[in-house]
C-alpha distance (Angstrom), angle and dihedral (degrees) to the residues before:
residue distance angle dihedral
X1 . . .
X2 3.62 . .
X3 3.82 90.9 .
X4 3.79 94.2 53.5
X5 3.75 90.8 51.1
X6 3.73 90.3 55.1
X7 3.74 92.4 49.0
X8 3.78 89.4 49.7
X9 3.81 92.2 51.0
X10 3.80 90.7 47.1
X11 3.78 91.2 50.9
X12 3.77 91.7 48.1
X13 3.83 91.5 49.2
X14 3.86 90.1 48.1
X15 3.84 89.5 49.1
X16 3.79 89.7 47.9
X17 3.78 93.5 50.2
X18 3.78 90.6 47.0
X19 3.79 90.4 47.9
X20 3.84 91.4 47.3
X21 3.81 91.6 50.1
X22 3.81 89.2 48.9
X23 3.81 90.2 50.9
X24 3.69 92.3 47.6
X25 3.76 91.8 50.6
X26 3.76 90.3 47.4
X27 3.85 91.0 52.4
X28 3.82 92.4 51.3
X29 3.84 89.3 50.3
X30 3.82 89.1 48.8
X31 3.85 92.5 51.3
X32 3.85 89.0 52.7
X33 3.84 90.0 49.1
X34 3.78 91.8 47.3
X35 3.81 89.8 52.3
X36 3.76 92.5 51.9
X37 3.82 92.5 46.1
X38 3.86 89.3 49.0
X39 3.82 92.3 50.7
X40 3.87 90.5 49.5
X41 3.76 93.8 48.0
X42 3.82 94.1 40.6
X43 3.86 90.1 57.1
X44 3.81 92.2 53.4
X45 3.78 94.5 45.8
X46 3.82 92.3 45.6
X47 3.80 90.3 51.0
X48 3.79 90.4 51.6
X49 3.84 92.4 46.2
X50 3.78 93.2 46.5
X51 3.83 92.2 46.5
X52 3.81 89.6 51.5
X53 3.87 93.0 50.7
X54 3.76 96.5 39.5
X55 3.82 94.1 48.8
X56 3.83 92.2 40.6
X57 3.81 94.9 64.0
X58 3.84 95.1 53.6
X59 3.85 90.0 46.1
X60 3.80 90.0 50.9
X61 3.80 90.1 49.7
X62 3.83 92.5 48.9
X63 3.77 92.1 48.6
X64 3.86 90.3 48.2
X65 3.78 91.0 48.4
X66 3.80 92.5 48.9
X67 3.79 91.5 48.7
X68 3.85 93.6 47.2
X69 3.86 93.0 48.6
X70 3.83 91.9 46.1
X71 3.83 92.0 48.7
X72 3.84 90.4 48.8
X73 3.78 90.0 54.2
X74 3.84 91.8 47.2
X75 3.79 91.6 48.6
X76 3.82 90.4 54.0
X77 3.82 91.4 52.0
X78 3.74 88.3 60.9
X79 3.78 92.9 58.9
X80 3.81 115.0 97.7
X81 3.88 108.6 -116.7
X82 3.83 90.9 -142.5
X83 3.81 94.0 54.6
X84 3.75 122.6 100.1
X85 3.84 91.1 -118.5
X86 3.72 92.8 63.0
X87 3.70 93.4 81.3
X88 3.82 87.8 63.4
X89 3.90 97.0 57.0
X90 3.73 93.8 124.1
X91 3.80 92.7 58.2
X92 3.72 91.6 42.0
X93 3.83 90.1 53.8
X94 3.77 92.3 48.6
X95 3.79 90.4 50.0
X96 3.77 91.3 52.6
X97 3.79 91.1 51.0
X98 3.81 92.1 48.9
X99 3.81 91.4 50.3
X100 3.86 93.4 47.9
X101 3.82 90.0 50.1
X102 3.78 97.9 42.8
X103 3.95 88.6 106.8
X104 3.78 91.9 71.0
X105 3.82 113.9 109.1
X106 3.79 119.5 -119.2
X107 3.87 89.4 -115.7
X108 3.84 88.2 73.4
X109 3.88 89.6 56.2
X110 3.76 96.8 -143.6
X111 3.79 111.5 173.1
X112 3.86 115.6 -177.6
X113 3.75 91.7 -159.0
X114 3.80 91.6 56.6
X115 3.86 102.2 32.1
X116 3.80 102.2 37.6
X117 3.74 121.8 75.6
X118 3.83 122.3 -176.9
X119 3.78 128.5 -176.0
X120 3.73 133.5 -176.7
X121 3.78 117.6 -169.2
X122 3.83 133.4 147.9
X123 3.85 92.8 -3.1
X124 3.78 92.7 -53.0
X125 3.80 123.2 117.2
X126 3.79 119.3 -161.3
X127 3.82 127.2 -174.5
X128 3.78 118.7 -166.6
X129 3.79 127.4 -176.5
X130 3.80 117.0 -165.1
X131 3.80 114.8 -176.3
X132 3.83 121.0 179.2
X133 3.80 114.9 -125.0
X134 3.82 90.3 -139.1
X135 3.86 87.2 74.2
X136 3.88 88.7 59.7
X137 3.84 89.9 53.5
X138 3.85 88.8 58.4
X139 3.77 88.2 67.5
X140 3.83 102.8 30.8
X141 3.83 110.7 26.9
X142 3.75 120.4 -137.9
X143 3.79 113.6 -100.8
X144 3.83 118.9 -149.3
X145 3.82 115.0 -154.1
X146 3.80 120.2 -169.5
X147 3.89 98.7 -122.9
X148 3.74 101.2 20.2
X149 3.86 101.7 43.2
X150 3.80 125.7 -152.3
X151 3.81 120.3 9.6
X152 3.01 114.2 -131.7
X153 3.78 103.5 26.1
X154 3.81 103.6 -158.4
X155 3.73 135.1 167.8
X156 3.80 116.3 -105.8
X157 3.79 89.3 -105.1
X158 3.83 135.9 26.9
X159 3.78 105.9 -139.0
X160 3.79 131.5 -172.7
X161 3.83 127.9 178.5
X162 3.73 131.0 -168.9
X163 3.74 127.0 171.5
X164 3.83 144.5 161.6
X165 3.78 135.1 -164.0
X166 3.81 105.0 -129.2
X167 3.69 99.3 -178.1
X168 3.85 141.5 -19.2
């Protein structure tokens, strides 16, 4: 009887060791699978995050340009057409745009003298802001993904127009 009990204990310990080895092997395989799953999911989430950030900046710039151009036109409406300063409406509009966009960091290389065009003809004031997309890529670099392509896909120039007919 004693002998069979020892054999049974030995068998159980062998089975336990075999089972433990199998569990350890399974855990190592699971760790490898988890690393692969993490890499696949990380790429997807990084692409979504980067897309959000890289499209967010151009959208912020377009909204800011739109606001600045609209404010410049509104400001000119308040000037009396019979005053001596009315002949200088183009410079006044350009100054308003420059003041509204003074918050932009120097890394974006926005220059009102270069990027803002104003025209005043036949009683109509027009303010146009043309900003090259290459300046955006100085802050947020373009990412090229194999299937998707460039992120962000932007036109060569971000353009905003605002105008008003002051008189006929």
